[in-house]
N, CA, C and O atoms as a Tinker XYZ file with bonds, in Angstrom:
   296  protein
     1  N      0.846000   -1.172000    0.000000    73     2
     2  CA     0.000000    0.000000    0.000000    64     1     3
     3  C      0.888000    1.230000    0.000000    63     2     4     5
     4  O      1.745000    1.391000    0.869000    81     3
     5  N      0.682000    2.075000   -0.956000    73     3     6
     6  CA     1.460000    3.312000   -1.033000    64     5     7
     7  C      0.751000    4.427000   -0.264000    63     6     8     9
     8  O     -0.439000    4.340000    0.039000    81     7
     9  N      1.503000    5.458000    0.034000    73     7    10
    10  CA     0.929000    6.630000    0.685000    64     9    11
    11  C     -0.199000    7.207000   -0.163000    63    10    12    13
    12  O     -1.243000    7.587000    0.366000    81    11
    13  N      0.007000    7.272000   -1.465000    73    11    14
    14  CA    -0.995000    7.845000   -2.366000    64    13    15
    15  C     -2.293000    7.041000   -2.349000    63    14    16    17
    16  O     -3.377000    7.623000   -2.384000    81    15
    17  N     -2.198000    5.705000   -2.297000    73    15    18
    18  CA    -3.399000    4.858000   -2.217000    64    17    19
    19  C     -4.130000    5.097000   -0.898000    63    18    20    21
    20  O     -5.355000    5.219000   -0.862000    81    19
    21  N     -3.356000    5.162000    0.182000    73    19    22
    22  CA    -3.967000    5.427000    1.481000    64    21    23
    23  C     -4.631000    6.800000    1.492000    63    22    24    25
    24  O     -5.753000    6.945000    1.977000    81    23
    25  N     -3.940000    7.812000    0.957000    73    23    26
    26  CA    -4.472000    9.170000    0.958000    64    25    27
    27  C     -5.797000    9.245000    0.204000    63    26    28    29
    28  O     -6.709000    9.954000    0.632000    81    27
    29  N     -5.915000    8.530000   -0.901000    73    27    30
    30  CA    -7.170000    8.512000   -1.658000    64    29    31
    31  C     -8.303000    7.958000   -0.796000    63    30    32    33
    32  O     -9.409000    8.499000   -0.810000    81    31
    33  N     -8.041000    6.887000   -0.048000    73    31    34
    34  CA    -9.063000    6.309000    0.834000    64    33    35
    35  C     -9.386000    7.272000    1.979000    63    34    36    37
    36  O    -10.550000    7.431000    2.344000    81    35
    37  N     -8.375000    7.904000    2.536000    73    35    38
    38  CA    -8.576000    8.869000    3.619000    64    37    39
    39  C     -9.449000   10.023000    3.148000    63    38    40    41
    40  O    -10.397000   10.409000    3.832000    81    39
    41  N     -9.134000   10.567000    1.995000    73    39    42
    42  CA    -9.915000   11.683000    1.458000    64    41    43
    43  C    -11.345000   11.270000    1.126000    63    42    44    45
    44  O    -12.271000   12.066000    1.280000    81    43
    45  N    -11.533000   10.034000    0.671000    73    43    46
    46  CA   -12.877000    9.546000    0.346000    64    45    47
    47  C    -13.758000    9.452000    1.594000    63    46    48    49
    48  O    -14.983000    9.518000    1.491000    81    47
    49  N    -13.150000    9.299000    2.758000    73    47    50
    50  CA   -13.893000    9.204000    4.018000    64    49    51
    51  C    -14.123000   10.566000    4.673000    63    50    52    53
    52  O    -14.560000   10.631000    5.822000    81    51
    53  N    -13.837000   11.641000    3.964000    73    51    54
    54  CA   -13.923000   12.985000    4.543000    64    53    55
    55  C    -15.282000   13.339000    5.113000    63    54    56    57
    56  O    -15.368000   13.920000    6.195000    81    55
    57  N    -16.339000   13.001000    4.405000    73    55    58
    58  CA   -17.682000   13.323000    4.898000    64    57    59
    59  C    -17.973000   12.594000    6.204000    63    58    60    61
    60  O    -18.540000   13.177000    7.128000    81    59
    61  N    -17.586000   11.317000    6.285000    73    59    62
    62  CA   -17.788000   10.550000    7.512000    64    61    63
    63  C    -17.002000   11.186000    8.662000    63    62    64    65
    64  O    -17.540000   11.360000    9.756000    81    63
    65  N    -15.732000   11.535000    8.421000    73    63    66
    66  CA   -14.895000   12.112000    9.471000    64    65    67
    67  C    -15.409000   13.470000    9.940000    63    66    68    69
    68  O    -15.222000   13.833000   11.102000    81    67
    69  N    -16.052000   14.220000    9.054000    73    67    70
    70  CA   -16.526000   15.563000    9.420000    64    69    71
    71  C    -17.592000   15.525000   10.510000    63    70    72    73
    72  O    -17.915000   16.562000   11.090000    81    71
    73  N    -18.134000   14.363000   10.792000    73    71    74
    74  CA   -19.151000   14.224000   11.832000    64    73    75
    75  C    -18.546000   14.169000   13.233000    63    74    76    77
    76  O    -19.262000   14.318000   14.223000    81    75
    77  N    -17.230000   13.955000   13.323000    73    75    78
    78  CA   -16.611000   13.849000   14.641000    64    77    79
    79  C    -15.224000   14.468000   14.747000    63    78    80    81
    80  O    -14.665000   14.516000   15.842000    81    79
    81  N    -14.652000   14.944000   13.642000    73    79    82
    82  CA   -13.331000   15.551000   13.709000    64    81    83
    83  C    -13.189000   16.677000   12.697000    63    82    84    85
    84  O    -13.922000   16.730000   11.710000    81    83
    85  N    -12.239000   17.580000   12.947000    73    83    86
    86  CA   -12.023000   18.728000   12.064000    64    85    87
    87  C    -10.546000   19.120000   12.103000    63    86    88    89
    88  O     -9.767000   18.597000   12.901000    81    87
    89  N    -10.187000   20.043000   11.230000    73    87    90
    90  CA    -8.829000   20.593000   11.193000    64    89    91
    91  C     -7.768000   19.532000   10.915000    63    90    92    93
    92  O     -6.696000   19.555000   11.521000    81    91
    93  N     -8.057000   18.602000   10.005000    73    91    94
    94  CA    -7.096000   17.551000    9.669000    64    93    95
    95  C     -5.826000   18.144000    9.064000    63    94    96    97
    96  O     -5.882000   19.029000    8.210000    81    95
    97  N     -4.697000   17.646000    9.515000    73    95    98
    98  CA    -3.406000   17.934000    8.902000    64    97    99
    99  C     -2.760000   16.585000    8.649000    63    98   100   101
   100  O     -2.548000   15.808000    9.580000    81    99
   101  N     -2.443000   16.302000    7.383000    73    99   102
   102  CA    -1.857000   15.015000    7.012000    64   101   103
   103  C     -0.418000   15.243000    6.581000    63   102   104   105
   104  O     -0.132000   16.139000    5.788000    81   103
   105  N      0.482000   14.426000    7.107000    73   103   106
   106  CA     1.885000   14.513000    6.719000    64   105   107
   107  C      2.394000   13.173000    6.231000    63   106   108   109
   108  O      2.151000   12.140000    6.855000    81   107
   109  N      3.094000   13.193000    5.122000    73   107   110
   110  CA     3.710000   11.983000    4.581000    64   109   111
   111  C      5.059000   11.790000    5.265000    63   110   112   113
   112  O      5.934000   12.650000    5.171000    81   111
   113  N      5.226000   10.665000    5.953000    73   111   114
   114  CA     6.485000   10.341000    6.607000    64   113   115
   115  C      7.418000    9.680000    5.605000    63   114   116   117
   116  O      8.584000   10.052000    5.477000    81   115
   117  N      6.876000    8.681000    4.890000    73   115   118
   118  CA     7.611000    8.014000    3.815000    64   117   119
   119  C      6.587000    7.391000    2.871000    63   118   120   121
   120  O      5.396000    7.679000    2.989000    81   119
   121  N      7.016000    6.555000    1.948000    73   119   122
   122  CA     6.105000    5.994000    0.946000    64   121   123
   123  C      5.021000    5.093000    1.532000    63   122   124   125
   124  O      4.055000    4.762000    0.846000    81   123
   125  N      5.174000    4.694000    2.798000    73   123   126
   126  CA     4.205000    3.773000    3.401000    64   125   127
   127  C      3.682000    4.234000    4.761000    63   126   128   129
   128  O      3.016000    3.471000    5.460000    81   127
   129  N      3.979000    5.471000    5.137000    73   127   130
   130  CA     3.592000    5.949000    6.465000    64   129   131
   131  C      3.092000    7.386000    6.400000    63   130   132   133
   132  O      3.662000    8.231000    5.710000    81   131
   133  N      2.011000    7.641000    7.136000    73   131   134
   134  CA     1.471000    8.998000    7.255000    64   133   135
   135  C      1.209000    9.303000    8.723000    63   134   136   137
   136  O      1.020000    8.397000    9.535000    81   135
   137  N      1.200000   10.582000    9.047000    73   135   138
   138  CA     0.821000   11.058000   10.370000    64   137   139
   139  C     -0.331000   12.035000   10.168000    63   138   140   141
   140  O     -0.286000   12.894000    9.287000    81   139
   141  N     -1.363000   11.893000   10.993000    73   139   142
   142  CA    -2.524000   12.775000   10.909000    64   141   143
   143  C     -2.673000   13.488000   12.244000    63   142   144   145
   144  O     -2.649000   12.856000   13.300000    81   143
   145  N     -2.825000   14.794000   12.193000    73   143   146
   146  CA    -3.174000   15.590000   13.377000    64   145   147
   147  C     -4.583000   16.094000   13.120000    63   146   148   149
   148  O     -4.870000   16.625000   12.047000    81   147
   149  N     -5.452000   15.932000   14.089000    73   147   150
   150  CA    -6.835000   16.365000   13.922000    64   149   151
   151  C     -7.409000   16.784000   15.269000    63   150   152   153
   152  O     -6.846000   16.469000   16.318000    81   151
   153  N     -8.513000   17.483000   15.235000    73   151   154
   154  CA    -9.249000   17.840000   16.442000    64   153   155
   155  C    -10.515000   16.992000   16.480000    63   154   156   157
   156  O    -11.375000   17.109000   15.607000    81   155
   157  N    -10.623000   16.149000   17.483000    73   155   158
   158  CA   -11.801000   15.289000   17.638000    64   157   159
   159  C    -12.774000   16.007000   18.568000    63   158   160   161
   160  O    -12.453000   16.289000   19.722000    81   159
   161  N    -13.976000   16.301000   18.049000    73   159   162
   162  CA   -14.965000   17.019000   18.858000    64   161   163
   163  C    -16.101000   16.121000   19.327000    63   162   164   165
   164  O    -16.931000   16.553000   20.128000    81   163
   165  N    -16.158000   14.880000   18.847000    73   163   166
   166  CA   -17.174000   13.926000   19.308000    64   165   167
   167  C    -16.525000   12.549000   19.404000    63   166   168   169
   168  O    -16.572000   11.753000   18.466000    81   167
   169  N    -15.920000   12.291000   20.557000    73   167   170
   170  CA   -15.169000   11.052000   20.783000    64   169   171
   171  C    -16.042000    9.815000   20.581000    63   170   172   173
   172  O    -15.608000    8.843000   19.962000    81   171
   173  N    -17.260000    9.848000   21.095000    73   171   174
   174  CA   -18.154000    8.695000   20.991000    64   173   175
   175  C    -18.490000    8.382000   19.535000    63   174   176   177
   176  O    -18.466000    7.218000   19.134000    81   175
   177  N    -18.798000    9.397000   18.748000    73   175   178
   178  CA   -19.105000    9.186000   17.328000    64   177   179
   179  C    -17.891000    8.645000   16.584000    63   178   180   181
   180  O    -18.029000    7.799000   15.701000    81   179
   181  N    -16.693000    9.135000   16.940000    73   179   182
   182  CA   -15.481000    8.627000   16.303000    64   181   183
   183  C    -15.284000    7.144000   16.620000    63   182   184   185
   184  O    -14.995000    6.347000   15.728000    81   183
   185  N    -15.440000    6.783000   17.874000    73   183   186
   186  CA   -15.263000    5.388000   18.274000    64   185   187
   187  C    -16.252000    4.479000   17.553000    63   186   188   189
   188  O    -15.888000    3.385000   17.123000    81   187
   189  N    -17.496000    4.923000   17.419000    73   187   190
   190  CA   -18.506000    4.126000   16.717000    64   189   191
   191  C    -18.153000    3.960000   15.245000    63   190   192   193
   192  O    -18.222000    2.853000   14.713000    81   191
   193  N    -17.776000    5.047000   14.586000    73   191   194
   194  CA   -17.441000    4.989000   13.162000    64   193   195
   195  C    -16.189000    4.154000   12.922000    63   194   196   197
   196  O    -16.150000    3.343000   11.996000    81   195
   197  N    -15.174000    4.346000   13.746000    73   195   198
   198  CA   -13.914000    3.633000   13.548000    64   197   199
   199  C    -14.033000    2.145000   13.882000    63   198   200   201
   200  O    -13.288000    1.328000   13.341000    81   199
   201  N    -14.962000    1.790000   14.766000    73   199   202
   202  CA   -15.174000    0.374000   15.069000    64   201   203
   203  C    -15.645000   -0.378000   13.828000    63   202   204   205
   204  O    -15.423000   -1.582000   13.699000    81   203
   205  N    -16.291000    0.337000   12.925000    73   203   206
   206  CA   -16.758000   -0.265000   11.672000    64   205   207
   207  C    -15.722000   -0.085000   10.571000    63   206   208   209
   208  O    -15.383000   -1.043000    9.877000    81   207
   209  N    -15.216000    1.133000   10.406000    73   207   210
   210  CA   -14.366000    1.463000    9.257000    64   209   211
   211  C    -12.950000    0.902000    9.360000    63   210   212   213
   212  O    -12.419000    0.428000    8.356000    81   211
   213  N    -12.326000    0.935000   10.520000    73   211   214
   214  CA   -10.936000    0.489000   10.616000    64   213   215
   215  C    -10.760000   -0.989000   10.283000    63   214   216   217
   216  O     -9.815000   -1.319000    9.567000    81   215
   217  N    -11.612000   -1.899000   10.759000    73   215   218
   218  CA   -11.441000   -3.298000   10.346000    64   217   219
   219  C    -11.539000   -3.477000    8.827000    63   218   220   221
   220  O    -10.845000   -4.317000    8.255000    81   219
   221  N    -12.397000   -2.688000    8.178000    73   219   222
   222  CA   -12.504000   -2.750000    6.712000    64   221   223
   223  C    -11.191000   -2.339000    6.064000    63   222   224   225
   224  O    -10.703000   -3.013000    5.157000    81   223
   225  N    -10.619000   -1.234000    6.530000    73   223   226
   226  CA    -9.370000   -0.741000    5.949000    64   225   227
   227  C     -8.204000   -1.677000    6.228000    63   226   228   229
   228  O     -7.352000   -1.884000    5.364000    81   227
   229  N     -8.162000   -2.243000    7.425000    73   227   230
   230  CA    -7.100000   -3.192000    7.753000    64   229   231
   231  C     -7.173000   -4.389000    6.816000    63   230   232   233
   232  O     -6.149000   -4.843000    6.303000    81   231
   233  N     -8.376000   -4.901000    6.591000    73   231   234
   234  CA    -8.545000   -6.058000    5.716000    64   233   235
   235  C     -8.246000   -5.715000    4.259000    63   234   236   237
   236  O     -7.539000   -6.464000    3.585000    81   235
   237  N     -8.770000   -4.604000    3.768000    73   235   238
   238  CA    -8.603000   -4.235000    2.364000    64   237   239
   239  C     -7.194000   -3.770000    2.036000    63   238   240   241
   240  O     -6.661000   -4.101000    0.977000    81   239
   241  N     -6.589000   -3.008000    2.935000    73   239   242
   242  CA    -5.333000   -2.343000    2.622000    64   241   243
   243  C     -4.151000   -2.826000    3.447000    63   242   244   245
   244  O     -3.004000   -2.499000    3.141000    81   243
   245  N     -4.420000   -3.597000    4.482000    73   243   246
   246  CA    -3.335000   -4.077000    5.324000    64   245   247
   247  C     -2.670000   -2.972000    6.135000    63   246   248   249
   248  O     -1.481000   -3.055000    6.445000    81   247
   249  N     -3.431000   -1.938000    6.478000    73   247   250
   250  CA    -2.838000   -0.816000    7.199000    64   249   251
   251  C     -2.803000   -1.064000    8.698000    63   250   252   253
   252  O     -3.520000   -1.919000    9.218000    81   251
   253  N     -1.965000   -0.310000    9.378000    73   251   254
   254  CA    -1.920000   -0.287000   10.832000    64   253   255
   255  C     -2.418000    1.079000   11.276000    63   254   256   257
   256  O     -2.187000    2.077000   10.593000    81   255
   257  N     -3.093000    1.131000   12.406000    73   255   258
   258  CA    -3.681000    2.381000   12.900000    64   257   259
   259  C     -3.327000    2.520000   14.365000    63   258   260   261
   260  O     -3.654000    1.650000   15.173000    81   259
   261  N     -2.661000    3.608000   14.713000    73   259   262
   262  CA    -2.249000    3.834000   16.090000    64   261   263
   263  C     -2.594000    5.273000   16.458000    63   262   264   265
   264  O     -2.210000    6.203000   15.748000    81   263
   265  N     -3.311000    5.464000   17.557000    73   263   266
   266  CA    -3.740000    6.811000   17.963000    64   265   267
   267  C     -2.920000    7.304000   19.147000    63   266   268   269
   268  O     -2.539000    6.536000   20.031000    81   267
   269  N     -2.656000    8.618000   19.140000    73   267   270
   270  CA    -1.958000    9.287000   20.228000    64   269   271
   271  C     -2.742000   10.539000   20.599000    63   270   272   273
   272  O     -3.484000   11.074000   19.775000    81   271
   273  N     -2.586000   11.002000   21.812000    73   271   274
   274  CA    -3.204000   12.241000   22.258000    64   273   275
   275  C     -2.089000   13.265000   22.456000    63   274   276   277
   276  O     -1.104000   12.998000   23.144000    81   275
   277  N     -2.254000   14.432000   21.849000    73   275   278
   278  CA    -1.300000   15.527000   22.016000    64   277   279
   279  C     -1.870000   16.517000   23.017000    63   278   280   281
   280  O     -3.052000   16.855000   22.959000    81   279
   281  N     -1.043000   16.975000   23.924000    73   279   282
   282  CA    -1.475000   17.986000   24.878000    64   281   283
   283  C     -0.502000   19.163000   24.817000    63   282   284   285
   284  O      0.680000   18.974000   24.530000    81   283
   285  N     -0.986000   20.358000   25.081000    73   283   286
   286  CA    -0.098000   21.520000   25.050000    64   285   287
   287  C      1.012000   21.401000   26.095000    63   286   288   289
   288  O      0.783000   20.907000   27.199000    81   287
   289  N      2.187000   21.847000   25.748000    73   287   290
   290  CA     3.297000   21.863000   26.699000    64   289   291
   291  C      3.084000   23.007000   27.681000    63   290   292   293
   292  O      2.570000   24.065000   27.318000    81   291
   293  N      3.478000   22.786000   28.906000    73   291   294
   294  CA     3.418000   23.875000   29.881000    64   293   295
   295  C      2.308000   23.761000   30.770000    63   294   296
   296  O      2.129000   24.607000   31.645000    81   295
């Protein structure tokens, strides 16, 4: 799976993501890795959507998904 293939799938899910997150920033790390920074405003809706969508993407694309929480320094 290339970054470009993943990005196409990510962009296609934009309407779904807009229901629980905003301000997406996507960065290409290398040909097979991306980092996404976003603001999640409805955690419950995200968990419900991702419980369905992530297994599909893992099966179809063989991707790995790891979430982190960023907090302001200071």
